[in-house]
C-alpha positions as CSV (number, residue, x, y, z in Angstrom):
1,M,75.2,14.7,169.4
2,S,75.6,14.9,165.7
3,E,75.4,11.1,165.4
4,Q,72.3,11.0,167.5
5,R,70.6,13.6,165.3
6,K,71.2,11.4,162.3
7,L,69.3,8.4,163.9
8,Q,65.7,8.1,162.9
9,R,63.2,5.6,164.3
10,I,60.1,4.5,162.4
11,K,57.4,2.0,163.3
12,A,56.4,-0.1,160.3
13,G,53.4,-2.3,159.6
14,Y,49.7,-1.5,160.0
15,L,47.6,-3.3,162.7
16,P,44.0,-2.1,162.9
17,G,42.5,-2.9,166.3
18,L,45.9,-3.6,167.9
19,G,47.7,-1.0,170.0
20,D,51.5,-0.6,169.9
21,D,51.7,-1.9,173.5
22,E,49.8,-5.1,172.7
23,V,52.4,-6.6,170.4
24,Q,56.2,-7.2,170.5
25,W,58.5,-5.2,168.2
26,Q,61.6,-6.2,166.4
27,T,64.2,-3.6,165.3
28,L,65.7,-3.7,161.8
29,D,68.8,-1.5,161.4
30,F,69.6,0.4,158.2
31,G,72.3,2.9,157.3
32,S,73.2,5.0,154.2
33,Q,76.5,6.0,152.7
34,D,76.0,9.6,153.9
35,G,75.7,8.6,157.5
36,Q,71.9,8.5,157.9
37,L,70.9,5.8,160.4
38,L,67.4,4.3,160.6
39,E,65.8,1.9,163.0
40,V,62.6,0.3,161.7
41,S,60.4,-1.4,164.3
42,V,58.3,-4.2,162.8
43,P,55.4,-5.9,164.7
44,V,55.8,-9.5,165.9
45,L,52.4,-11.1,166.5
46,T,51.4,-14.3,168.2
47,A,49.4,-17.0,166.5
48,P,46.2,-16.0,168.4
49,Q,46.8,-12.3,167.5
50,M,47.2,-13.2,163.9
51,Q,43.9,-15.2,163.9
52,A,42.1,-12.3,165.5
53,L,43.6,-9.8,163.0
54,A,42.4,-12.0,160.1
55,C,38.9,-12.1,161.6
56,R,38.9,-8.3,162.0
57,V,39.8,-7.5,158.4
58,R,37.3,-10.0,157.1
59,K,34.5,-8.5,159.1
60,A,35.4,-5.0,158.1
61,A,35.7,-5.9,154.4
62,A,32.2,-7.5,154.5
63,I,30.8,-4.2,155.9
64,H,32.8,-1.6,154.0
65,L,34.8,-3.0,151.1
66,R,32.7,-5.7,149.4
67,P,29.6,-3.4,149.0
68,M,31.8,-0.6,147.6
69,P,31.4,-0.1,143.9
70,V,34.7,-0.6,142.0
71,A,34.4,3.0,140.7
72,E,34.6,4.2,144.3
73,I,37.6,1.9,145.1
74,I,39.4,3.3,142.0
75,D,38.6,6.8,143.2
76,A,40.0,6.1,146.7
77,V,43.2,4.7,145.2
78,D,43.5,7.6,142.8
79,R,43.3,10.1,145.7
80,A,46.0,8.2,147.5
81,M,48.2,8.2,144.4
82,A,47.6,12.0,144.0
83,R,49.1,12.5,147.4
84,L,52.0,10.2,146.8
85,L,52.8,12.2,143.6
86,D,52.7,15.4,145.6
87,R,56.3,16.2,146.5
88,N,55.0,18.4,149.4
89,D,53.0,15.5,150.9
90,T,54.3,14.0,154.1
91,Y,54.0,10.4,152.8
92,R,55.9,11.3,149.6
93,Q,58.6,13.0,151.6
94,Q,59.0,10.0,153.9
95,A,59.2,7.7,150.8
96,E,61.9,9.9,149.2
97,A,63.8,10.2,152.5
98,W,63.8,6.7,153.7
99,L,63.3,4.2,150.8
100,P,66.9,5.0,149.6
101,V,68.2,4.3,153.1
102,V,66.6,0.9,153.4
103,S,67.2,-0.1,149.8
104,G,70.7,1.4,149.3
105,Y,69.6,2.8,145.9
106,D,70.5,6.3,144.7
107,A,68.0,8.8,146.1
108,D,67.4,10.4,142.6
109,M,66.9,7.0,141.1
110,V,64.3,6.2,143.8
111,R,62.6,9.6,143.3
112,L,62.2,9.2,139.6
113,G,61.2,5.5,139.9
114,L,58.5,6.3,142.4
115,T,57.0,9.0,140.2
116,G,56.8,6.8,137.2
117,F,55.5,3.9,139.3
118,F,52.8,5.9,141.1
119,K,51.5,7.3,137.8
120,T,50.5,3.8,136.7
121,F,47.9,3.7,139.5
122,R,45.9,6.8,138.7
123,A,42.2,6.5,137.9
124,A,42.5,6.3,134.1
125,Q,45.1,3.5,134.3
126,L,43.2,1.6,137.0
127,K,40.1,1.6,134.8
128,R,42.1,0.1,132.0
129,F,43.6,-2.3,134.5
130,V,40.1,-3.6,135.4
131,A,38.8,-3.6,131.8
132,E,41.8,-5.7,130.7
133,D,40.6,-8.6,132.8
134,F,36.8,-7.9,132.9
135,P,35.1,-6.7,129.6
136,N,32.2,-5.8,131.9
137,P,33.8,-4.5,135.2
138,A,30.3,-4.4,136.7
139,V,30.6,-8.2,137.4
140,L,32.7,-7.1,140.4
141,D,29.7,-5.2,141.8
142,G,26.8,-7.6,141.1
143,F,25.4,-10.2,138.7
144,Q,25.6,-9.2,135.1
145,P,24.0,-10.9,132.0
146,A,26.2,-13.5,130.4
147,A,26.5,-13.8,126.7
148,K,25.6,-17.5,126.8
149,G,22.5,-16.8,128.9
150,G,22.1,-16.5,132.7
151,A,24.2,-14.1,134.7
152,V,27.7,-14.1,136.2
153,R,29.4,-12.3,139.1
154,A,33.1,-12.2,140.3
155,F,33.9,-12.6,144.0
156,G,37.3,-11.8,145.4
157,P,39.1,-13.9,148.0
158,D,37.7,-14.4,151.5
159,L,41.1,-13.5,152.8
160,L,44.1,-12.6,150.6
161,V,47.6,-12.9,152.0
162,H,50.5,-11.1,150.3
163,S,54.1,-12.1,150.9
164,W,56.4,-9.4,149.5
165,A,60.0,-9.3,148.3
166,G,62.1,-6.3,149.1
167,N,64.3,-6.1,146.0
168,V,62.4,-3.1,144.5
169,P,61.0,-0.2,146.7
170,A,57.2,0.0,146.9
171,L,56.8,-3.3,145.0
172,S,53.9,-4.2,147.4
173,L,51.7,-1.6,145.7
174,W,51.0,-3.9,142.8
175,S,49.4,-6.7,144.8
176,L,47.8,-4.3,147.3
177,V,45.9,-2.5,144.6
178,C,44.9,-5.8,142.9
179,G,43.4,-7.0,146.1
180,L,41.5,-3.8,146.6
181,L,40.1,-3.9,143.1
182,V,38.6,-7.4,143.6
183,K,37.3,-6.3,147.1
184,A,39.5,-8.7,149.1
185,P,40.3,-8.3,152.8
186,A,44.1,-8.5,152.9
187,I,47.0,-9.1,155.2
188,G,50.5,-8.5,153.8
189,K,53.8,-9.8,155.1
190,L,56.6,-7.2,155.0
191,A,60.0,-7.9,153.5
192,S,62.8,-7.3,155.9
193,A,64.8,-5.6,153.1
194,E,62.0,-3.0,152.5
195,P,59.6,-2.9,155.5
196,L,58.2,0.6,155.0
197,F,56.0,1.3,152.0
198,A,53.2,-1.1,152.5
199,G,52.4,0.2,156.0
200,W,52.5,3.8,154.7
201,F,50.1,3.0,151.9
202,A,47.7,1.3,154.3
203,R,47.7,4.4,156.6
204,L,47.3,6.7,153.6
205,L,44.4,4.8,152.2
206,A,42.7,4.9,155.7
207,E,43.1,8.7,155.6
208,V,41.7,9.2,152.2
209,H,38.8,6.8,152.7
210,P,38.3,6.0,156.4
211,P,35.8,3.1,155.9
212,L,38.7,1.1,154.5
213,A,40.8,1.5,157.6
214,D,40.2,-2.0,159.0
215,C,40.0,-3.8,155.7
216,L,43.7,-4.6,155.4
217,A,46.7,-5.1,157.7
218,V,50.5,-5.3,157.3
219,V,52.5,-7.6,159.5
220,W,56.1,-9.1,159.7
221,W,57.8,-12.2,160.8
222,R,61.4,-13.4,160.5
223,G,62.3,-15.6,157.6
224,A,59.7,-18.3,156.8
225,G,57.9,-17.7,160.1
226,G,56.5,-20.1,162.6
227,E,53.2,-20.6,164.3
228,E,52.1,-17.1,163.6
229,A,52.7,-17.5,159.9
230,D,50.9,-20.9,159.9
231,A,48.0,-19.3,161.7
232,L,47.6,-16.7,159.0
233,Y,48.1,-19.1,156.1
234,D,45.4,-21.4,157.6
235,Q,42.9,-18.5,157.4
236,A,43.7,-17.5,153.8
237,D,42.0,-18.9,150.8
238,T,44.5,-17.1,148.4
239,V,48.2,-16.4,148.9
240,L,50.1,-14.1,146.4
241,A,53.9,-14.3,146.9
242,Y,57.0,-12.8,145.5
243,G,60.5,-14.1,146.0
244,G,63.2,-16.7,145.1
245,N,62.1,-20.0,143.6
246,Q,63.3,-22.0,146.6
247,T,61.4,-19.7,149.0
248,L,58.2,-20.0,146.9
249,D,58.5,-23.8,146.7
250,A,58.8,-24.0,150.5
251,L,55.8,-21.7,150.9
252,R,53.7,-23.8,148.5
253,R,54.5,-26.9,150.5
254,R,53.2,-25.5,153.8
255,L,49.9,-24.2,152.4
256,P,46.7,-26.3,152.6
257,V,45.9,-28.0,149.3
258,T,42.7,-26.0,149.0
259,T,44.5,-22.6,149.1
260,R,45.0,-20.8,145.8
261,F,48.7,-20.0,145.4
262,L,49.9,-17.3,143.0
263,P,53.8,-17.2,143.0
264,H,56.0,-14.8,141.2
265,G,59.6,-16.0,141.2
266,H,62.9,-15.5,139.4
267,K,62.8,-14.5,135.8
268,L,65.4,-13.7,133.0
269,G,65.0,-10.7,130.8
270,F,66.8,-10.1,127.6
271,G,66.9,-7.7,124.6
272,L,67.0,-8.1,120.8
273,I,68.4,-5.2,118.8
274,G,68.0,-5.5,115.1
275,A,70.1,-3.9,112.4
276,Q,67.3,-1.4,111.7
277,A,68.1,0.3,115.0
278,L,71.8,0.4,114.5
279,D,72.6,3.2,112.0
280,T,74.9,6.0,113.1
281,L,71.9,8.2,114.2
282,K,69.8,5.6,116.1
283,A,72.5,3.5,117.8
284,P,73.7,5.9,120.4
285,G,70.1,6.7,121.5
286,M,69.3,2.9,121.6
287,A,72.4,2.3,123.8
288,R,71.2,5.1,126.1
289,L,67.8,3.4,126.5
290,A,69.3,0.0,127.0
291,A,71.6,1.5,129.8
292,W,68.5,2.8,131.6
293,D,67.0,-0.7,131.6
294,V,70.2,-2.0,133.2
295,M,70.6,0.8,135.7
296,R,67.0,0.9,137.1
297,Y,67.2,-0.6,140.6
298,D,70.4,-2.3,139.6
299,Q,68.6,-5.1,137.7
300,Q,66.7,-6.3,140.8
301,G,63.4,-6.4,138.9
302,C,62.1,-9.7,137.3
303,Y,61.8,-7.7,134.1
304,S,65.5,-6.4,134.0
305,P,67.7,-7.4,131.1
306,H,70.7,-9.8,131.5
307,V,71.7,-10.1,127.8
308,F,71.4,-7.9,124.7
309,Y,71.6,-9.9,121.5
310,V,72.7,-7.4,118.8
311,Q,72.5,-8.1,115.0
312,R,75.5,-7.8,112.7
313,G,75.4,-6.1,109.3
314,A,74.4,-2.6,110.3
315,P,76.6,0.6,110.0
316,V,77.1,0.3,113.8
317,S,78.5,-3.1,114.7
318,P,77.5,-5.1,117.9
319,R,81.0,-4.3,119.3
320,A,80.5,-0.6,118.7
321,F,77.0,-0.8,120.3
322,A,78.6,-2.5,123.4
323,D,81.1,0.4,123.6
324,Y,78.2,2.9,123.4
325,L,76.4,0.9,126.2
326,A,79.5,0.9,128.4
327,A,79.8,4.7,128.0
328,E,76.2,5.3,128.9
329,L,76.5,3.1,132.0
330,A,79.5,5.2,133.0
331,N,77.4,8.4,132.5
332,L,74.5,7.0,134.5
333,Q,76.9,6.0,137.3
334,R,77.8,9.7,137.7
335,R,74.1,10.6,137.9
336,F,72.7,7.6,139.7
337,A,75.4,5.9,141.7
338,R,75.1,2.1,142.1
339,R,74.5,1.1,145.7
340,E,77.4,-0.2,147.7
341,L,77.8,-4.0,147.5
342,D,78.4,-6.2,150.5
343,L,81.2,-8.7,150.6
344,E,79.0,-11.6,149.2
345,E,77.6,-9.5,146.4
346,G,81.0,-8.2,145.5
347,A,82.5,-11.7,145.4
348,A,79.6,-12.9,143.2
349,L,80.3,-10.0,140.8
350,A,84.0,-10.8,140.7
351,R,83.2,-14.5,140.0
352,W,80.9,-13.5,137.1
353,Q,83.6,-11.2,135.6
354,Q,86.2,-14.0,135.9
355,N,83.9,-16.5,134.3
356,M,83.0,-14.1,131.4
357,E,86.7,-13.5,130.7
358,W,88.1,-17.0,131.2
359,G,85.1,-19.3,130.8
360,G,84.5,-21.8,128.1
361,E,83.4,-19.1,125.5
362,P,85.5,-16.1,126.6
363,H,83.9,-12.6,126.5
364,Q,85.7,-9.3,126.4
365,L,85.1,-7.2,129.4
366,L,84.8,-3.5,128.5
367,G,85.9,-0.7,130.8
368,P,87.8,-0.8,134.1
369,V,87.5,-4.0,136.0
370,D,86.7,-2.1,139.2
371,A,84.0,0.1,137.6
372,P,80.5,0.0,139.3
373,W,79.2,-1.5,136.0
374,S,80.4,-4.2,133.7
375,V,79.8,-5.0,130.0
376,A,80.9,-8.4,128.7
377,Y,81.0,-8.7,124.9
378,S,81.0,-11.9,122.8
379,E,81.3,-12.4,119.1
380,S,79.6,-15.9,119.3
381,L,76.1,-16.9,120.3
382,Q,75.8,-17.4,124.1
383,P,73.2,-18.9,126.3
384,L,70.7,-16.7,128.1
385,A,72.1,-16.8,131.6
386,P,71.8,-14.5,134.6
387,T,74.5,-12.0,135.2
388,A,75.8,-10.9,138.6
389,L,73.1,-8.1,138.6
390,Y,74.2,-4.7,139.9
391,R,74.6,-3.3,136.4
392,T,76.4,-6.2,134.8
393,I,75.2,-7.0,131.3
394,A,76.3,-9.2,128.4
395,V,76.2,-8.1,124.8
396,V,76.2,-10.9,122.2
397,A,76.6,-10.5,118.4
398,V,74.4,-12.6,116.1
399,D,74.0,-12.7,112.4
400,R,70.2,-13.1,112.6
401,L,67.9,-12.5,115.6
402,D,66.1,-15.8,114.9
403,A,69.3,-17.6,116.0
404,V,68.5,-16.5,119.5
405,L,65.2,-18.4,119.7
406,P,66.6,-21.8,120.6
407,V,68.9,-20.2,123.2
408,V,66.1,-18.4,125.0
409,A,63.6,-21.3,124.6
410,A,66.0,-23.4,126.7
411,Q,65.1,-21.1,129.6
412,R,61.4,-21.3,129.0
413,D,60.5,-21.7,132.7
414,Y,62.3,-18.4,133.5
415,L,61.2,-16.2,130.6
416,Q,59.1,-13.1,131.0
417,T,60.3,-9.8,129.4
418,A,62.0,-9.3,126.1
419,G,62.9,-5.9,124.8
420,I,62.9,-5.5,121.1
421,A,64.2,-2.8,118.8
422,A,63.0,-3.7,115.2
423,G,60.6,-2.4,112.6
424,P,56.9,-3.1,112.8
425,E,56.8,-6.2,110.7
426,E,59.9,-7.7,112.3
427,L,58.4,-6.8,115.8
428,Y,55.3,-8.9,115.2
429,R,57.2,-11.7,113.5
430,L,59.6,-12.0,116.4
431,A,56.9,-11.5,119.0
432,G,55.0,-14.6,117.6
433,L,58.2,-16.7,117.8
434,L,59.1,-15.4,121.3
435,G,55.6,-16.0,122.6
436,A,55.8,-19.6,121.4
437,A,59.1,-19.9,123.2
438,G,57.7,-18.8,126.5
439,V,58.1,-15.0,126.6
440,T,55.1,-13.3,128.2
441,R,55.9,-9.6,127.9
442,I,57.5,-7.7,125.0
443,S,58.4,-4.0,125.4
444,A,60.5,-1.4,123.8
445,I,64.2,-1.1,124.8
446,G,64.2,1.5,127.6
447,S,60.8,0.3,128.9
448,M,61.8,-3.2,130.0
449,S,61.9,-2.2,133.7
450,M,58.8,0.0,133.6
451,P,55.7,-2.3,133.0
452,E,52.5,-0.7,131.9
453,A,49.4,-0.6,134.1
454,G,47.4,-3.8,133.7
455,W,50.3,-5.9,132.3
456,H,49.8,-9.6,132.5
457,H,52.4,-10.5,135.1
458,D,54.2,-13.7,134.1
459,G,51.5,-14.1,131.4
460,R,48.7,-14.4,133.9
461,F,45.7,-12.2,134.8
462,N,46.3,-9.9,137.7
463,L,42.7,-9.7,138.7
464,L,41.0,-12.7,137.1
465,D,43.4,-15.1,138.9
466,L,42.2,-13.7,142.2
467,V,38.5,-14.1,141.8
468,R,36.0,-17.0,141.5
469,M,33.1,-16.7,139.2
470,T,29.6,-17.5,140.3
471,E,27.1,-18.2,137.6
472,I,23.3,-18.2,137.5
473,E,22.6,-20.6,134.7
474,Q,19.8,-19.8,132.2
475,S,18.0,-22.9,133.4
476,A,17.7,-21.3,136.9
477,E,16.4,-18.1,135.4
478,L,13.8,-19.9,133.3
479,A,12.7,-22.0,136.3
480,A,12.3,-18.9,138.4
481,Q,9.8,-17.3,136.0
482,P,6.7,-19.5,136.9
483,L,7.4,-18.8,140.6
484,A,7.3,-15.0,140.2
485,D,4.4,-13.0,141.8
486,Y,3.4,-11.8,138.3
487,A,3.3,-15.3,136.8
488,D,-0.1,-16.3,135.2
């Protein structure tokens, strides 16, 4: 009986207009280290059902979402976020209880991560989010005067399809909110590794603003999908996808040539720590911040660091900084335990450690080899390369931070986030060089894995990339004047 009491069943997804008995359900099994068992039922639709669902959300959005002022959409999302930030709210309690089970991450890590994440979607942040891409956000509501003459208006996709990855809990919130802000009817495909949050958010949004209930849906299919996936992709004019580069390339190939495709694939993050941050007072705190960037979600984010390049010549040497970092990762393990690795993940980590220690340019591994974290230290400049993740990090000593530029530029296609610890003048000098090398986001050490609201994901526009602009040229305005009722 005790085992039965630990088993919980949850139905995932969100299917407006479809009853539970009208679709098939697939069960995904999850379990936690403390014995909690979870069965998540995800909906399996046929191709005709997918087509009908796409038609339903488009019609509902035309009636309810597209005429809605952006200010009202922001207010609705803000009210949903207020509930998700309320520890007594049912949705927040579900998220805290079950996202650690499906992801395997430490419950306290998930709790703190969710709070920081949800705060970036409050009304003030969303207004900044919109203003970042639209100097006059009113273009999302109607035609507005253009500086060159005439008028301009932004229209969101006719149907936006999201394909989510499951490496970070609640990652789906980014693209869901982006779609809402541009008034796009949307259908999202759940990740099998995290099939819960998107459906919860859709239900919560329907509760706080019922007219939006039929304007989005959340579905699932196994792997790349078959006829049901093709039926949905054929209906979409924009597809926004997260995942591995091979998966994204395969998806790109199956889309019609007229479909706008916005992929977000694998990236490599790194940090630069200058001598100015390495005196005896600053260095321990800097190592603590760096350890948080490594610890958050076990480096599963595209913004997580893989290498810290540390400058010589300061009172605290790069090797001493690596020791500080190792100690901080050990401390964080006691507070936020790394999730258990499966056999394949464990083998990959062991191969990385072996390569670090015995490869062409040997590193020194700090700490116990069986610790749930790993710091590899090198005295010579090393390439920017992925680690084994799961709290594995390389620390590389350099004489000058500029020496890192050719190394990171070699990975231009995979660059995104760089954390920098340097004085103001050095920050801007390095930022210019890194931007030219391909880096698209520069943050403080400690904030690498916590992007700000409205950041330019992979150097692109979150909202502008989703819309098409319709212009009324000045010639049309002038030609309309003689045809007005008041014309002489």
